[in-house]
TORPA-4810 file (N, C-alpha, C, O; in nm, 3 decimals):
<nodes>
NODE_1_8.484_-10.563_-6.369_8.475_-10.446_-6.453_8.600_-10.360_-6.431_8.633_-10.330_-6.316_M
NODE_2_8.670_-10.320_-6.539_8.790_-10.237_-6.521_8.755_-10.097_-6.474_8.649_-10.044_-6.507_P
NODE_3_8.846_-10.039_-6.397_8.824_-9.904_-6.344_8.836_-9.803_-6.458_8.914_-9.821_-6.551_A
NODE_4_8.757_-9.697_-6.449_8.761_-9.589_-6.546_8.892_-9.515_-6.531_8.929_-9.475_-6.420_F
NODE_5_8.962_-9.496_-6.638_9.092_-9.428_-6.634_9.072_-9.280_-6.667_9.025_-9.246_-6.776_R
NODE_6_9.108_-9.194_-6.575_9.092_-9.051_-6.593_9.208_-8.991_-6.673_9.319_-9.045_-6.676_K
NODE_7_9.178_-8.878_-6.736_9.282_-8.805_-6.807_9.370_-8.732_-6.706_9.325_-8.700_-6.596_L
NODE_8_9.494_-8.706_-6.742_9.582_-8.628_-6.653_9.529_-8.484_-6.638_9.456_-8.437_-6.725_P
NODE_9_9.565_-8.415_-6.531_9.516_-8.279_-6.505_9.544_-8.179_-6.617_9.468_-8.083_-6.633_P
NODE_10_9.648_-8.198_-6.694_9.682_-8.103_-6.800_9.573_-8.093_-6.908_9.571_-7.997_-6.985_R
NODE_11_9.484_-8.192_-6.915_9.377_-8.191_-7.014_9.254_-8.111_-6.970_9.160_-8.095_-7.048_Y
NODE_12_9.253_-8.063_-6.848_9.137_-7.988_-6.797_9.108_-7.865_-6.882_8.992_-7.828_-6.900_A
NODE_13_9.212_-7.801_-6.935_9.191_-7.680_-7.015_9.124_-7.710_-7.149_9.078_-7.617_-7.215_S
NODE_14_9.118_-7.834_-7.188_9.046_-7.875_-7.310_8.912_-7.936_-7.274_8.811_-7.909_-7.339_I
NODE_15_8.909_-8.019_-7.170_8.786_-8.091_-7.133_8.678_-7.995_-7.083_8.561_-8.012_-7.118_V
NODE_16_8.714_-7.896_-7.002_8.614_-7.802_-6.949_8.544_-7.727_-7.062_8.421_-7.727_-7.066_V
NODE_17_8.615_-7.661_-7.155_8.545_-7.594_-7.265_8.470_-7.690_-7.356_8.365_-7.656_-7.409_P
NODE_18_8.523_-7.811_-7.373_8.455_-7.912_-7.455_8.316_-7.943_-7.398_8.216_-7.937_-7.468_F
NODE_19_8.313_-7.977_-7.269_8.186_-8.012_-7.205_8.093_-7.891_-7.195_7.973_-7.902_-7.219_L
NODE_20_8.148_-7.776_-7.159_8.069_-7.655_-7.149_8.006_-7.619_-7.283_7.888_-7.585_-7.289_L
NODE_21_8.083_-7.626_-7.390_8.030_-7.592_-7.523_7.922_-7.692_-7.566_7.822_-7.652_-7.625_S
NODE_22_7.941_-7.820_-7.538_7.838_-7.919_-7.572_7.706_-7.890_-7.500_7.599_-7.890_-7.562_L
NODE_23_7.715_-7.865_-7.371_7.594_-7.842_-7.292_7.525_-7.711_-7.327_7.404_-7.707_-7.348_M
NODE_24_7.603_-7.603_-7.333_7.544_-7.472_-7.362_7.484_-7.467_-7.502_7.374_-7.415_-7.520_M
NODE_25_7.555_-7.519_-7.600_7.501_-7.520_-7.736_7.377_-7.607_-7.745_7.282_-7.573_-7.817_C
NODE_26_7.375_-7.716_-7.673_7.256_-7.802_-7.674_7.134_-7.730_-7.622_7.027_-7.735_-7.683_G
NODE_27_7.148_-7.661_-7.509_7.035_-7.590_-7.448_6.992_-7.472_-7.535_6.873_-7.457_-7.564_V
NODE_28_7.087_-7.390_-7.575_7.054_-7.270_-7.652_6.996_-7.306_-7.789_6.899_-7.245_-7.832_V
NODE_29_7.055_-7.403_-7.856_7.002_-7.441_-7.987_6.865_-7.507_-7.975_6.781_-7.491_-8.064_S
NODE_30_6.840_-7.581_-7.867_6.707_-7.641_-7.848_6.601_-7.532_-7.829_6.493_-7.540_-7.887_A
NODE_31_6.632_-7.433_-7.749_6.537_-7.324_-7.725_6.512_-7.245_-7.853_6.397_-7.220_-7.888_I
NODE_32_6.618_-7.207_-7.923_6.600_-7.125_-8.043_6.534_-7.204_-8.156_6.454_-7.148_-8.230_S
NODE_33_6.566_-7.332_-8.169_6.503_-7.413_-8.273_6.355_-7.436_-8.242_6.271_-7.426_-8.332_T
NODE_34_6.323_-7.466_-8.118_6.182_-7.486_-8.080_6.103_-7.356_-8.097_5.987_-7.359_-8.138_A
NODE_35_6.165_-7.245_-8.068_6.097_-7.116_-8.084_6.071_-7.087_-8.231_5.966_-7.034_-8.267_R
NODE_36_6.167_-7.119_-8.317_6.153_-7.092_-8.460_6.056_-7.188_-8.529_5.979_-7.146_-8.616_A
NODE_37_6.059_-7.316_-8.491_5.978_-7.417_-8.560_5.851_-7.456_-8.486_5.758_-7.510_-8.546_L
NODE_38_5.847_-7.429_-8.357_5.737_-7.483_-8.277_5.764_-7.630_-8.251_5.869_-7.683_-8.287_G
NODE_39_5.668_-7.696_-8.190_5.685_-7.838_-8.158_5.642_-7.923_-8.278_5.535_-7.984_-8.276_L
NODE_40_5.725_-7.925_-8.381_5.694_-8.000_-8.503_5.768_-8.132_-8.504_5.859_-8.156_-8.424_S
NODE_41_5.729_-8.219_-8.598_5.796_-8.349_-8.612_5.940_-8.331_-8.660_6.024_-8.419_-8.639_A
NODE_42_5.967_-8.221_-8.724_6.099_-8.191_-8.778_6.195_-8.135_-8.672_6.315_-8.121_-8.697_D
NODE_43_6.144_-8.105_-8.555_6.223_-8.040_-8.451_6.349_-8.117_-8.412_6.456_-8.056_-8.408_L
NODE_44_6.345_-8.247_-8.384_6.468_-8.316_-8.339_6.582_-8.308_-8.439_6.696_-8.280_-8.401_P
NODE_45_6.555_-8.333_-8.567_6.664_-8.330_-8.665_6.715_-8.189_-8.687_6.836_-8.169_-8.703_I
NODE_46_6.626_-8.091_-8.687_6.668_-7.951_-8.702_6.750_-7.906_-8.581_6.848_-7.833_-8.594_Q
NODE_47_6.708_-7.952_-8.463_6.781_-7.917_-8.341_6.922_-7.977_-8.344_7.019_-7.907_-8.314_W
NODE_48_6.934_-8.104_-8.380_7.065_-8.168_-8.384_7.156_-8.102_-8.487_7.276_-8.087_-8.464_L
NODE_49_7.099_-8.062_-8.601_7.177_-7.991_-8.703_7.226_-7.857_-8.648_7.344_-7.822_-8.662_T
NODE_50_7.135_-7.783_-8.585_7.172_-7.654_-8.527_7.274_-7.671_-8.415_7.367_-7.590_-8.403_G
NODE_51_7.257_-7.775_-8.335_7.349_-7.801_-8.226_7.490_-7.827_-8.280_7.587_-7.771_-8.230_W
NODE_52_7.500_-7.911_-8.380_7.630_-7.942_-8.438_7.699_-7.820_-8.496_7.818_-7.798_-8.473_G
NODE_53_7.625_-7.741_-8.571_7.684_-7.621_-8.629_7.725_-7.521_-8.522_7.832_-7.461_-8.530_L
NODE_54_7.640_-7.504_-8.422_7.672_-7.413_-8.312_7.796_-7.459_-8.236_7.881_-7.378_-8.199_S
NODE_55_7.806_-7.589_-8.213_7.919_-7.642_-8.138_8.050_-7.624_-8.215_8.155_-7.599_-8.154_W
NODE_56_8.045_-7.636_-8.348_8.166_-7.617_-8.428_8.223_-7.476_-8.412_8.344_-7.455_-8.429_L
NODE_57_8.138_-7.381_-8.380_8.184_-7.244_-8.354_8.217_-7.226_-8.206_8.317_-7.164_-8.171_V
NODE_58_8.132_-7.280_-8.119_8.145_-7.255_-7.975_8.272_-7.315_-7.914_8.337_-7.249_-7.834_A
NODE_59_8.307_-7.436_-7.950_8.422_-7.501_-7.886_8.553_-7.427_-7.914_8.625_-7.395_-7.820_F
NODE_60_8.586_-7.398_-8.041_8.710_-7.321_-8.062_8.704_-7.181_-8.002_8.805_-7.129_-7.956_P
NODE_61_8.586_-7.121_-8.003_8.571_-6.989_-7.943_8.603_-6.994_-7.794_8.673_-6.908_-7.742_T
NODE_62_8.551_-7.095_-7.725_8.580_-7.110_-7.582_8.728_-7.133_-7.556_8.783_-7.082_-7.458_L
NODE_63_8.793_-7.208_-7.642_8.937_-7.230_-7.624_9.014_-7.099_-7.631_9.114_-7.080_-7.561_L
NODE_64_8.967_-7.008_-7.716_9.035_-6.880_-7.733_9.000_-6.782_-7.621_9.088_-6.714_-7.569_V
NODE_65_8.872_-6.775_-7.583_8.830_-6.672_-7.486_8.840_-6.715_-7.340_8.831_-6.630_-7.251_V
NODE_66_8.857_-6.843_-7.313_8.860_-6.889_-7.175_8.968_-6.822_-7.090_8.940_-6.787_-6.976_M
NODE_67_9.090_-6.802_-7.141_9.189_-6.731_-7.059_9.144_-6.588_-7.024_9.166_-6.542_-6.912_P
NODE_68_9.084_-6.519_-7.118_9.034_-6.384_-7.093_8.923_-6.387_-6.988_8.919_-6.303_-6.899_L
NODE_69_8.833_-6.483_-6.999_8.723_-6.496_-6.902_8.779_-6.523_-6.762_8.730_-6.468_-6.664_V
NODE_70_8.880_-6.607_-6.753_8.941_-6.636_-6.622_9.003_-6.510_-6.562_8.991_-6.486_-6.442_R
NODE_71_9.071_-6.430_-6.646_9.130_-6.305_-6.597_9.022_-6.208_-6.550_9.035_-6.148_-6.444_R
NODE_72_8.917_-6.194_-6.629_8.808_-6.104_-6.590_8.742_-6.150_-6.461_8.711_-6.069_-6.374_L
NODE_73_8.721_-6.280_-6.448_8.663_-6.334_-6.325_8.756_-6.306_-6.207_8.708_-6.277_-6.097_A
NODE_74_8.885_-6.315_-6.228_8.981_-6.285_-6.123_8.976_-6.140_-6.078_9.004_-6.109_-5.962_G
NODE_75_8.940_-6.051_-6.168_8.924_-5.910_-6.132_8.798_-5.885_-6.051_8.791_-5.791_-5.971_L
NODE_76_8.698_-5.969_-6.070_8.568_-5.950_-6.006_8.548_-6.032_-5.879_8.465_-5.997_-5.795_L
NODE_77_8.623_-6.140_-5.865_8.603_-6.232_-5.753_8.728_-6.236_-5.667_8.838_-6.254_-5.718_V
NODE_78_8.709_-6.218_-5.539_8.821_-6.223_-5.445_8.876_-6.364_-5.438_8.800_-6.461_-5.432_E
NODE_79_9.007_-6.376_-5.438_9.067_-6.510_-5.427_9.061_-6.556_-5.282_9.066_-6.473_-5.191_S
NODE_80_9.052_-6.687_-5.259_9.044_-6.738_-5.122_9.167_-6.702_-5.037_9.156_-6.686_-4.915_P
NODE_81_9.283_-6.690_-5.101_9.407_-6.662_-5.027_9.412_-6.518_-4.973_9.484_-6.490_-4.878_A
NODE_82_9.335_-6.426_-5.036_9.343_-6.288_-4.993_9.249_-6.255_-4.876_9.245_-6.140_-4.832_S
NODE_83_9.177_-6.349_-4.828_9.083_-6.324_-4.717_9.151_-6.341_-4.586_9.088_-6.324_-4.481_R
</nodes>
């Protein structure tokens, strides 16, 4: 079996928001869709539709706001080097 080839480190700024947006949108859209529809037979398709639409907004939004979030976190969290 061939070894899995990892992406170079420069792609981390895209991969992290990509994975974060997929997971967060999945959880949030599942909760909001289940709350709106209840546990109906239509829930899975409605959830996937909501997830896709939410992700189309969330991923580019994360790409834009992630630098700001990192700066804000830096203001709130002490860096390891300053201890």
